[in-house]
N, C-alpha and C positions, 0 to 999 in steps of 0.2 A: 763559678763552674761554668766550663766550655761545653756547648753541647754542639758535636759535629755530625753533619749528616754523611755518613760513610757509605750506604749502600741503598738503592732503589731497586725493588724486585718487581718485574715485568712478567705477565703470564704471556705465553705463546703456545700455539699449536704445535709447531715442529720446532724444536730446540736446535737442530742442526742448522735447519734453513735460517732461523733468527741469528744463530752465531754467525753464520755467513754473511748476512747482510750487516751487521755491525761490525764485523772485522774488515770485509772486503769493501763494502759500499760506505758505511758511515766513518770508517776510519778508527773504530776503537781498539784499543788494545786486548788481547785475550790474556787474562790474569791467571784464570784458573779454570780447568775444566776437571771436576771430581765427580765419578760415577761408581761409590762404592757397592751399589746395589740397584736391581731393576727397578724399584720404586723411588728411588732418590738419585738426582744428579743436579748439579750448582755448575753454572757456567758464569763466571764473572767477568765484566769488561769494564773498560775504563774509556771514557772520551779522551782526546788528547788534551793535557794539560790540566785533567781535572783531579781533585781530590776525592771526589765522589765517584762510586762505579755503580754499575747496574748489574744485577743477577737475573738469570733466566734458567729453566731447568724443570725439574720433576721433584714433585713433594715440596715444594717451597711455597705455595699460596692456592687457597681456594678460588682465588678472583678469576674471572672469565678471559680467555686470551682476548688481547686487544683492548682491554678496559682501562688501561692507563692515558689518560688525556692530558696534554699540555705541559708535558715536563719541559723544564725551559733548559735549554743550552745558550750560555752567554758567549759573545766573540767580540772581540776588537774590531772586526771588519766584516762586516754582514756581507758584502759583495764579494770579498774573497771566498768566505765560507760557502756562499751560494754556489758560487763557480765551481769549488772544491767538490762539493757534494754532488752537483749534476754531471760534473765530469766522471765520478764515480759510479754514475747510473741512477742515483736517487732523485725521485721525482719532489722537486721542492717549489712551493708555492712562490708566486712572484714575491719580490720584496715590497713590503707596504710600510707607511708611516702613519703615525697617529695625527689628525688633522681636525683642527688645531690642537698643537701639543699644550699649550698653556691652559686651556678650559676643555681639556677632551671628554668628549660625551660619548665615545663609541665610532666615531666617522674614521675612516681610512683614505689615504691618497696613495698613488702608487710611487714605487721607488723609495730610495732612503730620505730619511728627514734631511731637508735641504741644510740644515746646520749641525747634521750627525749627533744630535743630543743623546744623551744616554737614555735608553729604556724607550725610545721613540720608534724605532725601525725593526720590522718582525719579517720572518718568512717561516714556514710551517713545513713538515714533512711526516710520513708516517711508516711505521716499520712493516713488513709483510702481512702481520696480524692485525694491525690498525691501531696499536699503540703511537699515539701523536706527541711530537716533539716541536717545540718553538725555538726558532733562533731568534735571539734578541742582542742587538748591538748595545755593547756597553764600554766605554772606555775609548773610543775611536780618537778623540782628539787628544788624549793624555800624552802623546809623543810631541805636540806642539805646546803643552802645559795646560791645554782647556780643560776644565770640569764644570759642564754644566748638568749636573745631576738632577733627574727629575724623580718623583716616587717610581718604585716600581709598579708593574701592572697587576 
């Protein structure tokens, strides 16, 4: 039996402001904006290349706006993703990497992992409500045939 993660629901204060952030700044695709009643609205958005979407809206969750923490977006080139998001006006943290990777105990060093190992390089950003996202590099060396996978964080 396969279990596929299809949608993650995020709580936001202002649906239109959040939808604009995700489409215009984060580059997500607007899949649907369904508003059949004043008390219910669902806006579904999908990150580029993802099989999983997010939903924001009214009547979807009783979670506090901005309460989603450390939702991961994996990318094959964290430097390119960082540049793309900052060029769109997203405030992204500096890229950092686990140090040392092999016996990591929570320490970080600036920049990408020198060997560009999977799961080692990260950066983060937040939406206007404070829901936080982690960019994590996986598969950078696959073009050259390298696969030095580390366990996920």
